[in-house]
C-alpha positions as CSV (number, residue, x, y, z in Angstrom):
1,M,13.8,14.1,52.1
2,S,16.3,11.6,53.3
3,S,19.9,11.6,52.0
4,F,19.1,8.4,50.0
5,D,16.3,10.1,48.2
6,R,18.5,13.1,47.4
7,R,21.3,10.9,46.1
8,T,18.8,9.0,43.9
9,V,17.4,12.3,42.5
10,L,20.9,13.7,41.8
11,I,22.1,10.5,40.1
12,S,19.0,10.5,38.0
13,L,19.5,14.1,36.9
14,V,23.2,13.4,36.0
15,A,22.1,10.3,34.0
16,L,19.5,12.3,32.1
17,A,22.0,15.1,31.4
18,G,24.4,12.5,30.0
19,C,21.9,11.0,27.6
20,G,21.1,14.4,25.9
21,F,17.9,15.1,27.8
22,T,16.8,18.7,27.6
23,P,13.8,20.0,29.5
24,A,11.1,21.1,27.1
25,Y,10.7,24.5,28.8
26,G,14.4,24.8,29.8
27,P,17.0,26.9,27.9
28,G,17.2,25.6,24.4
29,G,14.1,23.5,24.7
30,T,11.3,23.5,22.1
31,G,8.7,24.6,24.6
32,A,10.7,27.7,25.5
33,A,11.5,28.5,21.9
34,L,7.8,28.4,21.0
35,R,6.6,30.5,24.0
36,G,5.0,33.7,22.6
37,K,5.9,32.8,19.0
38,V,2.9,30.7,17.9
39,D,0.0,32.5,16.1
40,I,-3.0,30.4,16.8
41,A,-5.9,30.5,14.3
42,A,-8.9,32.6,15.4
43,P,-11.8,30.6,16.9
44,N,-15.1,30.4,15.0
45,G,-17.3,28.8,17.6
46,R,-17.5,27.6,21.2
47,Q,-15.3,24.5,20.7
48,S,-12.6,26.3,18.9
49,Y,-12.8,29.1,21.4
50,N,-12.1,26.6,24.2
51,L,-9.3,24.9,22.2
52,S,-7.6,28.2,21.3
53,N,-7.8,29.5,24.8
54,R,-6.0,26.4,26.1
55,L,-3.4,26.7,23.4
56,I,-2.8,30.3,24.3
57,D,-2.4,29.2,28.0
58,Q,0.2,26.7,26.9
59,F,2.2,28.7,24.3
60,G,1.6,32.1,25.9
61,P,0.2,35.2,24.3
62,T,1.7,35.9,20.9
63,E,4.4,38.5,21.1
64,T,6.4,37.9,17.9
65,P,4.7,35.4,15.7
66,L,7.1,33.1,13.9
67,Y,4.9,30.1,13.6
68,R,1.2,29.6,12.6
69,L,-1.0,26.9,14.1
70,T,-4.2,26.1,12.2
71,Y,-6.6,23.4,13.2
72,D,-9.9,21.7,12.2
73,I,-12.1,20.2,15.0
74,T,-14.6,17.4,14.5
75,T,-16.7,15.9,17.2
76,E,-19.2,13.1,17.4
77,E,-21.7,12.5,20.2
78,N,-23.3,9.0,20.9
79,D,-25.7,7.9,23.5
80,I,-24.3,5.1,25.7
81,G,-26.6,4.9,28.7
82,L,-30.3,4.0,28.3
83,T,-32.9,3.4,30.9
84,R,-35.6,0.7,30.7
85,D,-37.9,3.3,29.4
86,G,-35.6,4.2,26.6
87,D,-34.4,7.5,28.0
88,I,-30.8,8.4,27.3
89,N,-28.9,9.3,30.5
90,R,-25.3,9.2,29.4
91,Y,-23.5,10.6,26.3
92,H,-20.0,9.8,24.9
93,I,-18.2,12.5,22.9
94,T,-15.3,11.8,20.6
95,G,-13.2,14.6,19.3
96,T,-10.5,14.9,16.7
97,V,-8.3,17.9,15.8
98,K,-6.3,17.9,12.6
99,F,-3.6,20.6,13.0
100,T,-0.7,22.1,11.1
101,L,2.2,24.1,12.5
102,S,4.0,26.1,9.8
103,D,6.8,28.6,9.7
104,I,5.3,32.0,8.8
105,A,8.4,33.4,7.1
106,T,9.0,30.4,4.7
107,G,5.5,28.8,4.7
108,R,7.2,25.5,5.4
109,T,5.1,23.0,7.2
110,L,6.8,21.9,10.4
111,L,4.1,19.4,11.6
112,D,0.9,18.1,10.0
113,S,-0.8,15.8,12.4
114,S,-4.0,15.0,14.3
115,T,-5.0,13.9,17.7
116,S,-8.2,12.5,19.2
117,N,-9.7,11.6,22.5
118,F,-13.1,11.3,24.2
119,T,-15.1,12.3,27.3
120,S,-18.7,11.7,28.4
121,Y,-21.4,13.4,30.5
122,S,-24.5,12.5,32.3
123,A,-28.0,13.7,31.3
124,T,-29.9,12.6,34.4
125,G,-30.8,16.1,35.8
126,N,-33.1,18.7,34.5
127,S,-32.5,20.5,31.2
128,V,-30.3,23.2,32.7
129,D,-28.1,20.6,34.4
130,T,-27.9,18.6,31.2
131,L,-26.9,21.8,29.2
132,T,-24.2,22.6,31.8
133,A,-22.9,19.1,31.8
134,T,-22.8,19.1,27.9
135,R,-20.9,22.4,27.8
136,D,-18.5,21.2,30.5
137,A,-17.8,17.9,28.7
138,Y,-17.0,19.7,25.4
139,E,-14.7,22.2,27.3
140,R,-12.9,19.2,29.0
141,L,-12.5,17.5,25.6
142,M,-11.0,20.7,24.0
143,T,-8.6,21.0,26.9
144,I,-7.5,17.4,26.5
145,L,-7.0,17.8,22.8
146,A,-5.1,21.1,23.1
147,D,-2.8,19.5,25.7
148,Q,-2.2,16.6,23.4
149,M,-1.4,19.0,20.5
150,V,1.1,20.9,22.6
151,S,2.8,17.7,23.8
152,E,3.1,16.4,20.2
153,I,4.4,19.7,18.9
154,I,7.0,20.0,21.6
155,A,8.1,16.4,21.3
156,T,8.4,16.2,17.5
157,V,9.0,19.6,16.0
158,E,12.6,20.5,15.1
159,L,12.7,24.2,14.9
160,P,15.1,25.9,12.5
161,S,18.2,27.3,14.1
């Protein structure tokens, strides 16, 4: 790294510190305050299993639960690719998660929100390939939705002091 690049990085860091910027996972950041403190609702199917696993990866395993995260997943699958013969060869999956983060001790809702996104998969192989592609697409979608949930929680929730 040249000295010009180092100076630019240092000046940028000083400017961010001056404007009140706090890293989400740094000391005093929301991400650090939530680590190991979020009790995530138990999964009840493959999609919620993938979503909750990603949430646990992001928030860490619950050590001392202070907050409760509940969610409701809805998905919709549409065919988007048709051959001349009318065979479907591509599917589009849209997913939405409505979620609530609440304080366990007081029952107060800290955040009530939803997030949505999409993914797709190809169904051009044999039935095993298509099943694998379908499962992979739903797993990708749940990962995307969980990451969006975590980002919104960290960016918007003001934790009690």
